[in-house]
A tleap script that builds the chain and sets N, CA, C and O, in Angstrom:
source leaprc.protein.ff14SB
mol = sequence {
  NMET ASP PHE ASP LEU THR PRO VAL PHE GLN
  ILE GLY ALA VAL GLY PHE ILE THR ALA ILE
  LEU HIE ALA ILE LEU LYS GLN ALA GLY LYS
  GLU ASP ILE ALA HIE TRP ALA THR LEU VAL
  GLY PHE ILE ILE VAL LEU TYR MET VAL SER
  HIE TYR ILE GLY ASP LEU PHE SER GLU VAL
  LYS ARG VAL PHE LEU PHE CASN
}
set mol.1.N position { 0.841 -1.178 0.000 }
set mol.1.CA position { 0.000 0.000 0.000 }
set mol.1.C position { 0.889 1.244 0.000 }
set mol.1.O position { 1.859 1.334 0.752 }
set mol.2.N position { 0.543 2.177 -0.839 }
set mol.2.CA position { 1.332 3.399 -0.959 }
set mol.2.C position { 0.515 4.566 -0.397 }
set mol.2.O position { -0.556 4.894 -0.907 }
set mol.3.N position { 1.033 5.175 0.646 }
set mol.3.CA position { 0.337 6.291 1.276 }
set mol.3.C position { 0.954 7.600 0.815 }
set mol.3.O position { 2.175 7.758 0.812 }
set mol.4.N position { 0.107 8.529 0.430 }
set mol.4.CA position { 0.562 9.843 -0.001 }
set mol.4.C position { 0.403 10.816 1.158 }
set mol.4.O position { -0.714 11.103 1.589 }
set mol.5.N position { 1.519 11.319 1.656 }
set mol.5.CA position { 1.489 12.235 2.788 }
set mol.5.C position { 1.493 13.699 2.375 }
set mol.5.O position { 1.607 14.580 3.227 }
set mol.6.N position { 1.372 13.968 1.099 }
set mol.6.CA position { 1.388 15.344 0.616 }
set mol.6.C position { 0.296 16.208 1.258 }
set mol.6.O position { 0.584 17.335 1.663 }
set mol.7.N position { -0.949 15.720 1.365 }
set mol.7.CA position { -1.987 16.555 1.995 }
set mol.7.C position { -1.656 16.907 3.447 }
set mol.7.O position { -1.944 18.016 3.898 }
set mol.8.N position { -1.065 15.985 4.164 }
set mol.8.CA position { -0.711 16.252 5.560 }
set mol.8.C position { 0.319 17.367 5.634 }
set mol.8.O position { 0.214 18.262 6.473 }
set mol.9.N position { 1.311 17.314 4.762 }
set mol.9.CA position { 2.337 18.353 4.758 }
set mol.9.C position { 1.782 19.697 4.283 }
set mol.9.O position { 2.198 20.746 4.776 }
set mol.10.N position { 0.853 19.673 3.336 }
set mol.10.CA position { 0.246 20.917 2.869 }
set mol.10.C position { -0.557 21.579 3.985 }
set mol.10.O position { -0.450 22.787 4.196 }
set mol.11.N position { -1.351 20.799 4.692 }
set mol.11.CA position { -2.141 21.346 5.788 }
set mol.11.C position { -1.227 21.842 6.908 }
set mol.11.O position { -1.476 22.892 7.501 }
set mol.12.N position { -0.176 21.089 7.190 }
set mol.12.CA position { 0.792 21.526 8.195 }
set mol.12.C position { 1.488 22.817 7.799 }
set mol.12.O position { 1.732 23.680 8.643 }
set mol.13.N position { 1.808 22.951 6.521 }
set mol.13.CA position { 2.478 24.168 6.047 }
set mol.13.C position { 1.554 25.379 6.167 }
set mol.13.O position { 1.994 26.456 6.569 }
set mol.14.N position { 0.288 25.210 5.822 }
set mol.14.CA position { -0.662 26.320 5.959 }
set mol.14.C position { -0.796 26.709 7.429 }
set mol.14.O position { -0.813 27.894 7.761 }
set mol.15.N position { -0.890 25.718 8.304 }
set mol.15.CA position { -0.978 26.004 9.734 }
set mol.15.C position { 0.260 26.699 10.267 }
set mol.15.O position { 0.156 27.625 11.071 }
set mol.16.N position { 1.434 26.260 9.825 }
set mol.16.CA position { 2.690 26.860 10.263 }
set mol.16.C position { 2.800 28.304 9.794 }
set mol.16.O position { 3.164 29.182 10.576 }
set mol.17.N position { 2.492 28.554 8.539 }
set mol.17.CA position { 2.558 29.913 7.996 }
set mol.17.C position { 1.538 30.811 8.692 }
set mol.17.O position { 1.827 31.969 8.991 }
set mol.18.N position { 0.355 30.278 8.945 }
set mol.18.CA position { -0.669 31.051 9.646 }
set mol.18.C position { -0.226 31.408 11.055 }
set mol.18.O position { -0.431 32.535 11.507 }
set mol.19.N position { 0.383 30.453 11.753 }
set mol.19.CA position { 0.846 30.712 13.119 }
set mol.19.C position { 1.939 31.772 13.145 }
set mol.19.O position { 1.932 32.645 14.012 }
set mol.20.N position { 2.867 31.705 12.214 }
set mol.20.CA position { 3.945 32.701 12.154 }
set mol.20.C position { 3.373 34.080 11.821 }
set mol.20.O position { 3.746 35.079 12.435 }
set mol.21.N position { 2.465 34.123 10.848 }
set mol.21.CA position { 1.848 35.393 10.474 }
set mol.21.C position { 1.074 35.993 11.641 }
set mol.21.O position { 1.126 37.200 11.874 }
set mol.22.N position { 0.358 35.147 12.372 }
set mol.22.CA position { -0.389 35.619 13.535 }
set mol.22.C position { 0.559 36.188 14.593 }
set mol.22.O position { 0.298 37.252 15.154 }
set mol.23.N position { 1.646 35.489 14.862 }
set mol.23.CA position { 2.599 35.960 15.873 }
set mol.23.C position { 3.237 37.285 15.465 }
set mol.23.O position { 3.392 38.180 16.297 }
set mol.24.N position { 3.607 37.418 14.199 }
set mol.24.CA position { 4.243 38.652 13.723 }
set mol.24.C position { 3.267 39.820 13.808 }
set mol.24.O position { 3.624 40.900 14.278 }
set mol.25.N position { 2.049 39.603 13.358 }
set mol.25.CA position { 1.065 40.685 13.400 }
set mol.25.C position { 0.700 41.059 14.830 }
set mol.25.O position { 0.479 42.235 15.122 }
set mol.26.N position { 0.635 40.089 15.715 }
set mol.26.CA position { 0.302 40.383 17.108 }
set mol.26.C position { 1.420 41.186 17.772 }
set mol.26.O position { 1.153 42.107 18.545 }
set mol.27.N position { 2.662 40.838 17.473 }
set mol.27.CA position { 3.795 41.588 18.023 }
set mol.27.C position { 3.834 43.012 17.474 }
set mol.27.O position { 4.310 43.927 18.145 }
set mol.28.N position { 3.336 43.194 16.262 }
set mol.28.CA position { 3.318 44.525 15.647 }
set mol.28.C position { 2.148 45.361 16.153 }
set mol.28.O position { 2.005 46.524 15.774 }
set mol.29.N position { 1.312 44.775 17.006 }
set mol.29.CA position { 0.190 45.519 17.554 }
set mol.29.C position { -1.047 45.510 16.681 }
set mol.29.O position { -1.968 46.296 16.904 }
set mol.30.N position { -1.081 44.648 15.708 }
set mol.30.CA position { -2.226 44.566 14.799 }
set mol.30.C position { -2.991 43.282 15.091 }
set mol.30.O position { -3.050 42.376 14.259 }
set mol.31.N position { -3.574 43.217 16.284 }
set mol.31.CA position { -4.244 41.991 16.713 }
set mol.31.C position { -5.490 41.690 15.887 }
set mol.31.O position { -5.787 40.524 15.630 }
set mol.32.N position { -6.218 42.710 15.471 }
set mol.32.CA position { -7.413 42.465 14.659 }
set mol.32.C position { -7.054 41.792 13.339 }
set mol.32.O position { -7.707 40.835 12.922 }
set mol.33.N position { -6.019 42.297 12.690 }
set mol.33.CA position { -5.588 41.705 11.422 }
set mol.33.C position { -5.037 40.303 11.665 }
set mol.33.O position { -5.212 39.418 10.827 }
set mol.34.N position { -4.368 40.088 12.808 }
set mol.34.CA position { -3.841 38.766 13.133 }
set mol.34.C position { -4.969 37.755 13.275 }
set mol.34.O position { -4.848 36.618 12.819 }
set mol.35.N position { -6.057 38.162 13.904 }
set mol.35.CA position { -7.189 37.252 14.046 }
set mol.35.C position { -7.836 36.952 12.694 }
set mol.35.O position { -8.250 35.822 12.438 }
set mol.36.N position { -7.922 37.954 11.842 }
set mol.36.CA position { -8.469 37.731 10.504 }
set mol.36.C position { -7.572 36.792 9.694 }
set mol.36.O position { -8.066 35.931 8.966 }
set mol.37.N position { -6.259 36.960 9.823 }
set mol.37.CA position { -5.329 36.084 9.107 }
set mol.37.C position { -5.477 34.646 9.588 }
set mol.37.O position { -5.423 33.712 8.787 }
set mol.38.N position { -5.664 34.467 10.888 }
set mol.38.CA position { -5.864 33.128 11.427 }
set mol.38.C position { -7.169 32.532 10.910 }
set mol.38.O position { -7.221 31.347 10.582 }
set mol.39.N position { -8.208 33.333 10.838 }
set mol.39.CA position { -9.489 32.860 10.317 }
set mol.39.C position { -9.366 32.449 8.855 }
set mol.39.O position { -9.921 31.428 8.448 }
set mol.40.N position { -8.652 33.230 8.072 }
set mol.40.CA position { -8.456 32.890 6.656 }
set mol.40.C position { -7.664 31.585 6.531 }
set mol.40.O position { -7.997 30.740 5.701 }
set mol.41.N position { -6.628 31.415 7.340 }
set mol.41.CA position { -5.871 30.161 7.331 }
set mol.41.C position { -6.737 28.975 7.698 }
set mol.41.O position { -6.625 27.905 7.100 }
set mol.42.N position { -7.602 29.164 8.684 }
set mol.42.CA position { -8.510 28.100 9.104 }
set mol.42.C position { -9.480 27.733 7.985 }
set mol.42.O position { -9.757 26.553 7.765 }
set mol.43.N position { -9.995 28.732 7.282 }
set mol.43.CA position { -10.923 28.479 6.177 }
set mol.43.C position { -10.218 27.747 5.042 }
set mol.43.O position { -10.806 26.863 4.418 }
set mol.44.N position { -8.974 28.102 4.767 }
set mol.44.CA position { -8.207 27.408 3.728 }
set mol.44.C position { -8.034 25.942 4.085 }
set mol.44.O position { -8.203 25.068 3.235 }
set mol.45.N position { -7.694 25.669 5.347 }
set mol.45.CA position { -7.522 24.282 5.782 }
set mol.45.C position { -8.846 23.530 5.720 }
set mol.45.O position { -8.870 22.369 5.312 }
set mol.46.N position { -9.947 24.162 6.115 }
set mol.46.CA position { -11.252 23.507 6.024 }
set mol.46.C position { -11.591 23.158 4.576 }
set mol.46.O position { -12.132 22.087 4.305 }
set mol.47.N position { -11.277 24.052 3.658 }
set mol.47.CA position { -11.529 23.785 2.247 }
set mol.47.C position { -10.705 22.594 1.769 }
set mol.47.O position { -11.213 21.729 1.055 }
set mol.48.N position { -9.427 22.551 2.164 }
set mol.48.CA position { -8.562 21.447 1.767 }
set mol.48.C position { -9.076 20.126 2.334 }
set mol.48.O position { -9.129 19.123 1.623 }
set mol.49.N position { -9.450 20.126 3.603 }
set mol.49.CA position { -9.929 18.904 4.243 }
set mol.49.C position { -11.239 18.447 3.608 }
set mol.49.O position { -11.432 17.251 3.390 }
set mol.50.N position { -12.138 19.377 3.309 }
set mol.50.CA position { -13.407 18.984 2.690 }
set mol.50.C position { -13.173 18.364 1.318 }
set mol.50.O position { -13.880 17.435 0.929 }
set mol.51.N position { -12.196 18.866 0.590 }
set mol.51.CA position { -11.855 18.285 -0.704 }
set mol.51.C position { -11.363 16.847 -0.530 }
set mol.51.O position { -11.768 15.961 -1.282 }
set mol.52.N position { -10.500 16.610 0.446 }
set mol.52.CA position { -9.969 15.270 0.666 }
set mol.52.C position { -11.038 14.319 1.200 }
set mol.52.O position { -11.007 13.129 0.886 }
set mol.53.N position { -11.976 14.814 1.993 }
set mol.53.CA position { -13.071 13.969 2.472 }
set mol.53.C position { -13.984 13.589 1.310 }
set mol.53.O position { -14.474 12.461 1.248 }
set mol.54.N position { -14.213 14.515 0.399 }
set mol.54.CA position { -14.982 14.193 -0.802 }
set mol.54.C position { -14.312 13.108 -1.628 }
set mol.54.O position { -14.979 12.203 -2.129 }
set mol.55.N position { -12.995 13.195 -1.770 }
set mol.55.CA position { -12.250 12.153 -2.477 }
set mol.55.C position { -12.361 10.815 -1.754 }
set mol.55.O position { -12.479 9.768 -2.390 }
set mol.56.N position { -12.324 10.853 -0.426 }
set mol.56.CA position { -12.450 9.628 0.361 }
set mol.56.C position { -13.804 8.964 0.127 }
set mol.56.O position { -13.869 7.752 -0.079 }
set mol.57.N position { -14.881 9.742 0.155 }
set mol.57.CA position { -16.204 9.176 -0.066 }
set mol.57.C position { -16.343 8.620 -1.486 }
set mol.57.O position { -16.983 7.588 -1.688 }
set mol.58.N position { -15.756 9.291 -2.454 }
set mol.58.CA position { -15.784 8.779 -3.826 }
set mol.58.C position { -15.048 7.445 -3.914 }
set mol.58.O position { -15.496 6.533 -4.610 }
set mol.59.N position { -13.939 7.330 -3.223 }
set mol.59.CA position { -13.175 6.081 -3.225 }
set mol.59.C position { -13.945 4.960 -2.524 }
set mol.59.O position { -13.917 3.816 -2.980 }
set mol.60.N position { -14.624 5.272 -1.432 }
set mol.60.CA position { -15.426 4.270 -0.736 }
set mol.60.C position { -16.567 3.793 -1.635 }
set mol.60.O position { -16.859 2.599 -1.692 }
set mol.61.N position { -17.213 4.734 -2.339 }
set mol.61.CA position { -18.267 4.350 -3.279 }
set mol.61.C position { -17.716 3.446 -4.372 }
set mol.61.O position { -18.353 2.468 -4.763 }
set mol.62.N position { -16.537 3.780 -4.856 }
set mol.62.CA position { -15.940 2.981 -5.919 }
set mol.62.C position { -15.592 1.584 -5.418 }
set mol.62.O position { -15.822 0.605 -6.127 }
set mol.63.N position { -15.046 1.474 -4.221 }
set mol.63.CA position { -14.635 0.181 -3.694 }
set mol.63.C position { -15.838 -0.732 -3.450 }
set mol.63.O position { -15.796 -1.920 -3.767 }
set mol.64.N position { -16.890 -0.180 -2.894 }
set mol.64.CA position { -18.055 -0.989 -2.573 }
set mol.64.C position { -19.129 -0.959 -3.659 }
set mol.64.O position { -20.234 -1.460 -3.452 }
set mol.65.N position { -18.812 -0.381 -4.803 }
set mol.65.CA position { -19.685 -0.365 -5.985 }
set mol.65.C position { -21.060 0.208 -5.686 }
set mol.65.O position { -22.076 -0.372 -6.068 }
set mol.66.N position { -21.096 1.349 -5.001 }
set mol.66.CA position { -22.342 2.045 -4.712 }
set mol.66.C position { -22.641 3.093 -5.769 }
set mol.66.O position { -22.978 4.230 -5.435 }
set mol.67.N position { -22.524 2.732 -7.023 }
set mol.67.CA position { -22.757 3.703 -8.086 }
set mol.67.C position { -24.200 3.962 -8.128 }
set mol.67.O position { -24.661 4.754 -8.950 }
savepdb mol mol.pdb
quit
């Protein structure tokens, strides 16, 4: 079985970049913008996860022939 870890690294990278951006903006005194940046990062990750869950359900349908 071949597991593709690319989605895990992509989600981790978005989270890491979001955390750094939040910390930098908070230190600069722009807490409102930092919270918005965190919200945007969270929405991006939710979109990515929903895409992968859709792929998972399609694969389950294909495996069990629920066409």
